[in-house]
C-alpha positions as CSV (number, residue, x, y, z in Angstrom):
1,M,-7.1,-13.5,-24.1
2,F,-5.3,-10.3,-23.2
3,S,-1.8,-8.9,-23.0
4,V,-0.4,-6.6,-20.4
5,F,2.5,-4.2,-21.0
6,P,4.4,-2.0,-18.5
7,I,4.3,1.7,-19.5
8,D,5.5,5.0,-18.0
9,N,3.7,7.9,-16.4
10,G,1.9,6.3,-13.5
11,V,-1.5,8.0,-12.7
12,V,-1.4,10.1,-15.9
13,A,-0.8,7.1,-18.2
14,P,-4.6,6.6,-18.6
15,K,-6.4,9.1,-21.0
16,G,-7.7,12.3,-19.5
17,F,-5.7,12.3,-16.2
18,Y,-3.4,15.0,-15.0
19,C,-1.2,15.4,-11.8
20,D,1.6,17.4,-10.2
21,G,3.2,18.1,-6.8
22,V,3.7,21.6,-5.5
23,S,5.1,23.1,-2.3
24,A,2.9,24.5,0.4
25,G,5.9,25.0,2.7
26,L,5.1,21.9,4.8
27,K,8.4,20.2,4.0
28,K,11.8,21.8,4.1
29,D,13.6,23.4,1.2
30,N,10.4,24.0,-0.8
31,A,10.1,20.2,-1.6
32,P,6.7,19.2,-3.0
33,D,4.2,18.4,-0.2
34,V,0.8,18.8,-1.9
35,A,-0.2,16.7,-4.8
36,F,-3.3,16.5,-7.0
37,I,-4.8,14.1,-9.5
38,Y,-7.3,15.6,-11.9
39,S,-9.5,14.1,-14.7
40,D,-11.0,16.2,-17.4
41,S,-14.2,14.2,-17.1
42,L,-16.0,12.9,-14.1
43,C,-14.9,9.6,-12.6
44,E,-16.6,6.7,-10.8
45,V,-14.7,6.3,-7.5
46,E,-14.4,3.5,-5.0
47,G,-12.2,3.2,-2.0
48,I,-11.1,0.9,0.8
49,F,-10.0,2.5,4.0
50,T,-8.3,2.0,7.3
51,Q,-9.6,-0.5,9.9
52,N,-8.4,1.8,12.7
53,K,-11.6,3.0,14.5
54,F,-10.1,6.5,14.7
55,C,-10.4,7.3,11.0
56,A,-8.7,10.5,9.9
57,A,-10.8,13.6,9.0
58,P,-10.3,13.2,5.2
59,I,-11.8,9.7,5.3
60,L,-14.8,11.0,7.4
61,H,-15.3,13.7,4.8
62,F,-15.2,11.2,1.9
63,Q,-17.8,9.1,3.7
64,S,-20.1,12.2,4.0
65,Y,-20.6,12.2,0.2
66,P,-23.8,10.5,-1.1
67,K,-23.4,6.9,-2.2
68,G,-22.4,6.6,-5.8
69,F,-21.0,10.2,-6.2
70,Q,-18.6,11.0,-8.9
71,T,-15.5,13.2,-8.7
72,N,-12.7,14.6,-10.9
73,F,-10.1,15.7,-8.3
74,V,-8.1,14.3,-5.5
75,L,-5.9,16.6,-3.3
76,I,-3.2,15.0,-1.2
77,N,-1.0,16.6,1.5
78,S,1.9,15.2,3.4
79,K,3.4,16.1,6.8
80,N,0.0,16.3,8.5
81,A,-2.4,13.4,8.9
82,N,-5.4,15.5,10.1
83,A,-6.3,12.6,12.3
84,L,-7.8,12.8,15.9
85,T,-8.6,16.4,15.1
86,G,-12.3,16.2,15.9
87,D,-15.0,18.2,14.2
88,E,-12.6,20.9,13.4
89,G,-10.5,18.5,11.4
90,V,-13.4,17.6,9.2
91,E,-14.4,21.3,8.9
92,N,-10.9,22.1,7.8
93,V,-11.2,19.6,5.0
94,R,-14.4,21.3,3.9
95,E,-12.9,24.7,4.0
96,V,-9.8,23.6,2.0
97,L,-11.9,21.9,-0.7
98,S,-14.4,24.8,-0.9
99,A,-11.5,27.2,-1.5
100,L,-10.1,24.8,-4.1
101,Q,-13.4,24.9,-6.0
102,G,-13.3,28.7,-5.7
103,Y,-10.0,28.6,-7.6
104,F,-11.1,26.0,-10.2
105,S,-14.8,25.9,-11.2
106,V,-14.3,22.7,-13.2
107,I,-13.6,20.7,-10.0
108,K,-16.5,18.6,-8.8
109,N,-16.9,16.7,-5.5
110,P,-13.1,16.9,-4.7
111,I,-11.6,14.3,-2.3
112,M,-8.8,15.0,0.2
113,S,-6.3,12.6,1.6
114,S,-3.6,13.3,4.2
115,T,-0.5,11.7,5.7
116,G,1.9,12.7,8.4
117,V,1.7,13.6,12.1
118,I,-1.4,12.6,14.0
119,G,-3.1,15.0,16.4
120,V,-2.2,18.3,14.8
121,Q,-4.8,20.5,13.1
122,L,-4.4,20.9,9.3
123,P,-2.3,23.9,8.2
124,K,-5.2,24.8,5.9
125,Q,-4.1,28.3,5.0
126,S,-0.7,27.1,3.8
127,I,-2.4,24.5,1.6
128,I,-4.9,27.0,0.3
129,N,-2.1,29.5,-0.6
130,A,-0.5,26.7,-2.7
131,F,-3.5,26.5,-5.0
132,S,-2.1,29.4,-7.1
133,K,0.8,27.0,-8.1
134,I,-1.6,24.3,-9.4
135,D,-1.8,23.9,-13.1
136,L,-4.5,21.4,-14.2
137,T,-2.7,20.7,-17.5
138,K,0.4,19.3,-15.8
139,C,1.3,15.7,-16.1
140,D,4.2,15.4,-13.6
141,N,3.8,11.9,-12.1
142,K,7.2,12.1,-10.5
143,N,6.4,15.3,-8.6
144,A,3.1,14.0,-7.4
145,A,4.6,10.7,-6.2
146,E,7.3,12.6,-4.3
147,A,4.9,15.1,-2.8
148,I,3.0,12.4,-0.9
149,M,6.1,10.8,0.6
150,T,6.9,11.1,4.3
151,T,9.6,8.7,5.6
152,D,9.6,6.8,2.3
153,R,13.1,6.4,0.8
154,F,11.8,6.2,-2.7
155,S,8.7,7.1,-4.6
156,K,6.3,4.3,-5.7
157,T,4.6,4.4,-9.1
158,I,3.6,2.0,-11.8
159,A,1.4,1.7,-14.9
160,F,0.2,-0.9,-17.5
161,E,-1.5,-0.9,-20.8
162,V,-3.9,-3.9,-21.3
163,V,-4.7,-5.0,-24.8
164,L,-7.8,-7.1,-25.2
165,E,-8.5,-9.8,-27.8
166,D,-10.5,-7.4,-30.0
167,K,-7.4,-5.1,-30.0
168,S,-9.2,-2.5,-27.9
169,S,-7.1,-1.4,-24.9
170,F,-7.2,0.5,-21.6
171,K,-4.6,1.8,-19.2
172,I,-4.2,1.7,-15.5
173,G,-1.7,3.6,-13.3
174,A,-0.9,4.3,-9.7
175,I,1.1,6.2,-7.2
176,C,1.6,5.1,-3.6
177,K,3.3,6.0,-0.4
178,G,4.1,4.0,2.7
179,A,7.1,2.9,4.8
180,G,6.0,2.9,8.5
181,M,2.9,2.0,10.5
182,I,2.4,-0.9,8.2
183,N,0.2,-3.8,9.4
184,P,-2.0,-6.3,7.5
185,S,-5.2,-4.4,7.9
186,L,-4.6,-2.5,4.6
187,A,-1.2,-1.1,5.7
188,T,-0.3,2.4,6.5
189,M,-0.3,3.8,3.1
190,L,-2.0,6.0,0.6
191,C,-2.6,4.6,-2.9
192,F,-4.3,6.3,-5.8
193,I,-5.2,4.2,-8.9
194,T,-6.4,5.7,-12.1
195,T,-7.8,4.0,-15.2
196,D,-9.5,4.9,-18.4
197,A,-11.2,1.4,-18.5
198,K,-15.0,1.6,-18.8
199,I,-15.4,-0.5,-15.6
200,P,-18.9,-1.0,-14.3
201,K,-19.4,0.6,-10.9
202,Q,-20.3,-2.7,-9.3
203,D,-17.1,-4.3,-10.3
204,M,-14.9,-1.6,-8.8
205,Q,-15.4,-2.4,-5.1
206,E,-15.5,-6.1,-5.8
207,L,-12.2,-6.2,-7.6
208,L,-10.5,-3.7,-5.2
209,K,-11.3,-6.0,-2.3
210,I,-10.2,-9.2,-4.1
211,A,-6.9,-7.5,-5.1
212,S,-6.2,-6.0,-1.6
213,E,-6.4,-9.4,0.2
214,T,-3.2,-10.7,-1.3
215,T,-1.4,-7.3,-1.6
216,F,-2.0,-4.4,0.8
217,N,-3.7,-6.7,3.4
218,A,-0.7,-9.0,3.3
219,I,2.2,-6.7,4.3
220,S,3.7,-5.7,7.6
221,V,6.6,-3.5,8.7
222,D,5.8,-2.8,12.3
223,G,2.4,-4.1,13.2
224,D,0.7,-0.7,13.6
225,T,-2.4,0.3,11.7
226,S,-2.7,3.9,10.6
227,T,-5.7,6.3,10.9
228,N,-5.3,7.3,7.3
229,D,-5.0,4.2,5.1
230,T,-6.6,4.8,1.8
231,V,-6.8,3.0,-1.6
232,L,-8.8,5.0,-4.2
233,L,-9.7,3.7,-7.6
234,L,-10.9,6.3,-10.1
235,S,-12.2,5.5,-13.6
236,N,-13.2,8.0,-16.2
237,G,-14.0,5.3,-18.8
238,Q,-12.5,7.3,-21.7
239,S,-10.9,4.3,-23.4
240,G,-14.3,2.6,-23.8
241,A,-12.6,-0.7,-23.2
242,Y,-13.0,-3.2,-20.4
243,E,-12.8,-6.9,-19.6
244,K,-13.2,-8.0,-16.0
245,E,-10.6,-10.8,-15.9
246,A,-8.0,-8.6,-17.6
247,F,-8.7,-5.7,-15.3
248,L,-8.4,-7.8,-12.2
249,F,-5.1,-9.2,-13.5
250,A,-3.7,-5.8,-14.1
251,L,-5.0,-4.4,-10.8
252,Q,-3.5,-7.2,-8.8
253,K,-0.1,-6.7,-10.6
254,I,-0.2,-3.0,-9.7
255,M,-1.2,-3.5,-6.1
256,H,1.3,-6.4,-5.6
257,K,4.2,-4.4,-6.9
258,L,3.3,-1.4,-4.7
259,A,2.6,-3.5,-1.6
260,T,6.0,-5.2,-1.9
261,D,7.7,-1.8,-2.5
262,I,6.2,-0.6,0.7
263,A,7.5,-3.6,2.6
264,R,10.9,-3.3,1.0
265,D,10.9,0.4,2.0
266,G,10.0,-0.3,5.6
267,E,11.5,2.4,7.8
268,G,15.1,1.3,8.3
269,A,14.5,-2.0,6.4
270,T,17.3,-3.7,4.5
271,K,15.5,-6.7,3.1
272,L,12.1,-7.9,1.8
273,A,10.8,-11.3,3.1
274,A,8.0,-13.4,1.7
275,F,6.5,-15.6,4.3
276,E,4.8,-18.5,2.5
277,V,2.6,-20.9,4.5
278,K,1.5,-24.0,2.7
279,G,-0.5,-27.0,3.7
280,A,-2.6,-25.3,6.4
281,K,-6.0,-26.7,7.3
282,T,-7.7,-23.8,5.5
283,Q,-6.7,-20.7,3.6
284,E,-7.8,-18.6,6.5
285,E,-5.4,-20.5,8.8
286,A,-2.6,-20.1,6.3
287,Q,-3.3,-16.4,6.2
288,K,-3.3,-16.2,10.0
289,A,0.0,-17.9,10.3
290,A,1.7,-16.0,7.5
291,K,0.6,-12.7,8.9
292,A,1.8,-13.7,12.3
293,L,5.3,-14.4,10.9
294,S,5.4,-11.1,9.0
295,Q,4.5,-9.2,12.2
296,S,6.7,-11.0,14.7
297,L,9.3,-8.7,16.2
298,L,11.5,-11.6,17.1
299,V,11.4,-12.9,13.6
300,K,12.1,-9.4,12.1
301,T,15.0,-8.7,14.4
302,A,16.5,-12.1,13.5
303,L,16.3,-11.3,9.8
304,F,18.0,-8.0,10.5
305,G,20.9,-9.9,12.1
306,C,21.0,-12.5,9.3
307,D,20.3,-15.1,12.0
308,P,18.3,-18.1,10.6
309,N,16.7,-18.7,14.0
310,W,14.1,-21.2,12.8
311,G,13.0,-21.7,16.4
312,R,11.4,-18.3,16.4
313,I,9.5,-19.2,13.2
314,A,8.3,-22.4,14.6
315,S,7.3,-20.7,17.9
316,T,5.4,-18.0,16.0
317,I,3.4,-20.6,14.1
318,G,2.6,-22.5,17.2
319,A,1.4,-19.4,18.9
320,S,-0.7,-18.2,16.0
321,G,-3.7,-20.4,17.0
322,I,-3.8,-22.5,13.8
323,V,-4.0,-26.3,13.7
324,C,-0.4,-27.6,13.6
325,D,1.8,-30.4,14.7
326,A,5.6,-30.3,15.2
327,K,5.8,-33.8,13.6
328,K,4.3,-32.4,10.4
329,L,6.0,-29.0,10.2
330,E,8.7,-28.2,7.7
331,I,10.7,-24.9,7.5
332,Y,12.8,-23.6,4.6
333,F,14.9,-20.5,3.9
334,D,14.5,-20.3,0.2
335,S,15.3,-24.0,-0.7
336,I,17.4,-24.7,2.4
337,C,15.5,-27.1,4.8
338,V,16.3,-26.5,8.4
339,Y,13.5,-28.5,10.0
340,A,11.2,-31.3,8.8
341,K,8.7,-33.4,10.6
342,G,10.5,-33.5,13.9
343,M,14.0,-33.8,12.4
344,I,16.5,-30.9,12.8
345,Y,18.7,-30.1,9.7
346,F,20.8,-27.3,11.2
347,D,24.4,-28.4,11.2
348,K,27.1,-25.8,10.7
349,E,27.0,-26.1,6.9
350,N,23.2,-25.8,6.7
351,E,23.1,-22.9,9.2
352,Q,25.7,-21.1,7.0
353,K,23.7,-21.7,3.9
354,A,20.5,-20.3,5.6
355,A,22.4,-17.3,6.9
356,E,23.6,-16.6,3.3
357,V,20.0,-16.5,2.2
358,L,19.2,-13.8,4.8
359,K,22.0,-11.6,3.4
360,K,20.1,-11.2,0.2
361,D,17.9,-8.2,-0.6
362,S,14.8,-10.5,-0.8
363,F,14.1,-14.1,0.0
364,K,11.3,-16.5,0.9
365,I,10.7,-18.4,4.2
366,T,8.4,-21.3,3.6
367,C,6.5,-23.2,6.3
368,M,4.8,-26.5,5.3
369,I,2.1,-27.2,7.9
370,G,1.0,-30.6,6.7
371,E,-2.7,-30.3,7.8
372,G,-4.5,-29.5,4.5
373,E,-4.3,-27.4,1.4
374,G,-4.5,-23.8,2.7
375,E,-1.9,-21.4,1.2
376,F,-1.0,-17.8,1.7
377,V,2.0,-15.5,1.3
378,A,2.5,-12.4,3.5
379,Y,5.2,-9.9,3.0
380,G,7.4,-8.1,5.6
381,C,10.9,-6.8,6.2
382,D,13.5,-6.8,8.9
383,L,13.5,-4.4,11.9
384,G,16.7,-2.7,13.0
385,Y,18.3,0.3,14.7
386,E,17.3,2.7,12.0
387,Y,13.5,2.1,12.6
388,V,14.0,3.2,16.2
389,K,15.9,6.3,15.2
390,I,13.3,7.3,12.6
391,N,10.4,6.9,14.9
392,A,12.0,8.3,18.1
393,D,12.1,11.7,16.5
394,Y,9.4,11.5,13.9
395,R,7.6,14.7,14.9
396,T,10.8,16.7,14.7
């Protein structure tokens, strides 16, 4: 048995972690645009990264470290993705991190992460000049979370304390960014998770993958997969406490909250939708159908217009490639049934009820397939005018 309690301070809630955000002049008005996370003892680190074949330079640099390396520092910049920048991009990461270690001798095997415009070389000197503003004793989770934002409307941070049956405890916290280029192959996002749990190295990658399948791999804003997607888990083990089931539970809670925050914060989005598929032949088919719904532009635009166009939902399921039969299918907007096993329940009264559901900030669309026991929930948002406006002039 274990208990989980929400706490403040995000990535600096666990023992031994520090963070802050400073300005390197990459954003307007001296807003923070470079963040760091520092541990006063070495951390085990595991990550999951983008499935885009054109990985950004910081990811390539991370992969150049020897397997099983330890670190105590992560440097994150916004406004520049350092992606599709060739060998020069990777060398720029090396130069920045080498300069960082010149400033702070306590930093070991630093990691860099970037987000922003693709295809522009890293403004390395601006970032290096900002190192004089870094104070390794700062614990400003708010600044750090804001520094990594790009088109995000709000910062994303969370932390929990987990108390085990023997009364020992550990803490786990995170900051995250993401709002556009979100697709269920991670999602365009950066997420940094810290913990003082004494988690075995072999458990870190296993639990990250398990948790990601129903969280970051289950959200969509626009169907595009970024070059920079990163989820990092750092553990310094300072609490001395750990229990695998409890850690997975807390990790899933953190990643689920941050994933749904990303979907809710989709560029120009006004609502969060959960697409629940039940009764598919297999879980894999349920996942396939749910993700198809979360990515469908026709479905997303209907949600934006508060139009309960269940035909688009049925059509998307039929086109997803799963085993399905119109005579078994059922479709619900929250609890409002609009179609069931070949019968249409879409008179004026039911249509109005379904439309009212879509006016809420968040809701669930459930599709009962009637072919087996496979279940999966994907998350998405509506797609409207503001998304086009944001992305039409993103580089300016």
